[in-house]
N, C-alpha and C positions, 0 to 999 in steps of 0.2 A: 492448702491436703496436697499433702504428698503423693508420688505417684506408687506408692504403696497401701497407700489407703484401700487399693479394691484392687486385693491379687486375684490372678486366676484362682480359682474354686475347682479347679479340673485339670490332670494330666493327661496331655494328648498324649497314646502310644504310638509309636510309629515299626511297623513289626516286621519280622526278616520273612523271605521264600516266599516271591511270590510267583515265581512257577516250579516251585519246591515241594511244599509245605500242602499244595492245596487239601492234599485227605485229609492231613492231619486238622487244619480249618476246618474240614465240610464237619468235623465231630467236635470241633472245639469250639466253634460261634455257635451253635445250636443250646451250649451250657451259658455260656455270655451271653445272649438273649432270655434264655428260658428259665438259668436261674440266677438273677438279678443278685440275690444276696449272698450269694457263695465270693461276691469279686468286691474290691473295695469300693468306696461308693465314688472318691475323688479320681479312678483312674475310667479313662476312655479307649479305645480302639478307634483310630483315625488315619491309617495309611497302614498297605502292605508293602513293603519294594522287593524289587531286585529283577533278574533279566536271563535270561531262558539262557542256557547252557552255551549253542554253538551263535552268541551274538556279537559282530561286530564293534557292536559300538560298550559290550559291555565293560566291566572294569572293575576297582576295589576287592573283590572275589571271581577266582574262576568260579565259572556258572556249573550252576551243577542242574537248574531245573530244566524242566522237557513236560510238563503236563499244560495243555490245551489251549488259547489265549482267551480263545473265546468262552469256555468253563471260568478261566478265573475270571473275566469282565462279570461273565453275569453272578457268581458268588459272591463279588464284592460288591454288584448292584444289586443283590437282594438284600445285605446288611447296613446298607449305606457306607459304604469303607473307599475312601482316596486307594483308588493303583496308582504305583509310583515305579515310572525304568528306571534301572538304574541303567544309565546310560550313563556313567562315567572315567571311560575311555580315555585317557590325556593324549596319546600322543595320535589321533585321529588326522586325516590329510584330507582336502577336497573330493579328491578321487572317492573315496571311504562315504560321501556323503548321501551315495545312489544309491547302497546296501538296501534291497528290495524287503528281505524280511523284518528290519531296523525302522524302515518306513511303514511298513503292513499295521506295525505294532504301534507304532502312532496313531496311524489313521486310529485301526480300533478303539484303540484306550481315550482320543478325543471323545470319538461319537458315543460310547458304549453307556451313556446315560447313567443314573445315579450322582455319586457324585464326584466335584469334580477330581482328577487324574492330573496327574504332573511327573515333570523326567530329575531324575538329579543326574547331575550335569559336570565336566571339569573343563572339556576343552571350551576354549572360547571362538575356535570356529564351531560347533555343532551344537552354542548357546543360541550365534548369529543364524543356523539355519531354521531350531527349532522354533523361533521367534518368528521369524518371515513363515513357515510353512505349516508349522502348528501352535498358532496362539490360543486352543482354548486346552495347549496344558499348560499348568504353572509349572514354575523353576526352582529345582534346589541346588543351592550350592556344594558339591559333595566334601566331604570330607577330605576326601584322597587328596587334597590339594596340600594337605599336612604344614595349614596357618597356623605356627607356633607361637611367632609373633604376633602381641597386642595389637600392635599397628595395623597389620595386613589383615587379622580377622576386623578390626574395627571396620579396615574401608571398605570388606567385602558386604557386611550389616549396613552399608550406607549404598551401596547399589539396589536402586527403584526396580532388576528386572528382576532380584530374586524375593520367593515368597517367603521363604527358609533359607537360613546359611547354620552346616553342623561342622561345628568348629573343631579343632584336632583336640582330644580327651583330655589331653596335658594345659588345655585353660579349663577346662572343668571348675575349678577351688581358684580361680581368680576372681573369690568372691567382689571385694570389694569396687574392684572394677566391673564387674558382671552385675552389680546391684545401682551404680551410676547411669548405666543404660537407661533411658527417655523410654518409654512403656513400648513405645514403635518396634523400634530395635528386639527388647525382649521380648514379645509376639513373633521374632523371627527365629531367634533363635533355638536350636533342635540340637538337645545336649546328647554325644553317645554314651551312654550310661555303661557300656558290661568290657570292655574294651580290656584282653586280657595283655596287647603289647606290650613290654615291659617300658615301663616311667620314662628311661634314660636311652631309650632306643635310637638310633642314626638312622636307620635302612628303609625308615618311612615309607619313605618315599621310591626309594630304590625296588622295593616289594610291590606297590600299587602300579611302577613302569613299567615290572617284571608280569604281571596279568593284562597290562593293557598290551602288551608285544604277543602274549598268549594267546589272544582274541583276534588281535591281525596274524595273526600266523607267521608271526614272525620268531618266535623262541619256541621250543618243543619241551623246554622243562621249567618249572617255578623257581624263581629266587629262592635262595637258599641261606634264611634271616641265620645271624652269628649271635643275636641278642640275646640274652639269659631265659634261660624256659624255653625257648622258640621250636627246639627237637620234639618238647613232649605235645604240639599242636595245643589247641584250647582247652582249658582247665578253668573252672566257676571258680572251685577254690581259691584258686591263684589267683584269677580276676577281682574277686573282693578283696583282696590287701592290694589291687592296685593305687595308689596316692589319687588317680582320677578317677575310680572311681564312685559310681553315683548310687547310694542306697534308696531302698523302694522306702524308707524312713526318712533319710536330706530330702528324697523331693516333696514328701510331706510335709514336712516341719520346717526347710531351708530350702527348695527352690520354689517352690508354690508361694509363702509366703513374701518374698523376694519380688514375685512378678512374671517366673517363667512358668509355662505350661506345654515346651513339648521336647518328648523325649527318645530317643531313639536307641531298638535293643539289637544290639549285631548279631547273625546268628547263621547267616547264610553256610550252605555244606556242613553245618554240624550235627545234623540229623536231628529227629524228633522227637529224639527221648532229651536232650540238652533243650530244645525248642521247651519244652513242657516244665522242663526244670524255671528256664525263667519268668516263664508267665506264670506261675505257682509264686514266685519270689517275689514280682513287680505286682499282678496283677488280683488274689487269691489273698484270701482273707486266710489268716495262718491257722484255720480252724475247720477249714472246709479243702484246704488244701491235700488230705487224705483222700474225702470224696472226686474232688476232680481228677486228683491222680487216679483212682480203680475204675475212674468213668472212660479213659480214655486209656489205658492199662490194656480193659475189658474187650472194649471195639476189636472185634472181629475184623475190621477195612483198616484195621493200621499197626503198623509196622514197626516199634518204638525203637529195635533193638537190630 
């Protein structure tokens, strides 16, 4: 019997904005739980990821989140969702490991109850520290490592300390190699679906390092990318044309049948309106998108624009 004879039947989504979109999720999650007919049957919300705006260990994107951590933890606990701290700063030094706020968040989410929580990590120094001090948090290898060589990605998948590995989006369509992975490794792959960065961009590592320096207070201005289209910011209509883009239909007809089940949506710092468009596209049945959009638009507690 081949490894594809019993492929996953559920697409598990990992969503952005743990400390940024709490008000949005307070409106969206009751719809998710209360009106299952609105949503694609094969989809499941598995986790929400992010970091506060002033988080020393943060990385990937400049943090914007200011939501109360205990309220965030309670919301995710109520819905049985995993919280993931995005601690993907790549430039940490030993003196940074004692940061009180970052440690307090680890302690809170390690013991918050409900689903098991985790940390998205880049730094090997932080990886070792988390394993020693917060063994109740699972670990995710960050896409900020920019592992564009298949050999590097395969080596990362083989590391037992990571429960999930997010490859660089430019490996998303390496289909023959992906298909050949054993199922135990397919279960660890978490695809970044909706990246807008130019497929040929050579500045991705420099951008992530700049964010790490900003978090450490070593820079005051973010990296200015020179890749095509970078000056426009995130444009969903451009992202769907990216060669690494994974569409909802491709998830259902290609990646699930191949044995993959974990899919990440980017969106930190992009605002409620764009987050809603992502969720409508990936999670909501086409015939119910207007209903979901109206319910969110009409919410008096939500600022979409």
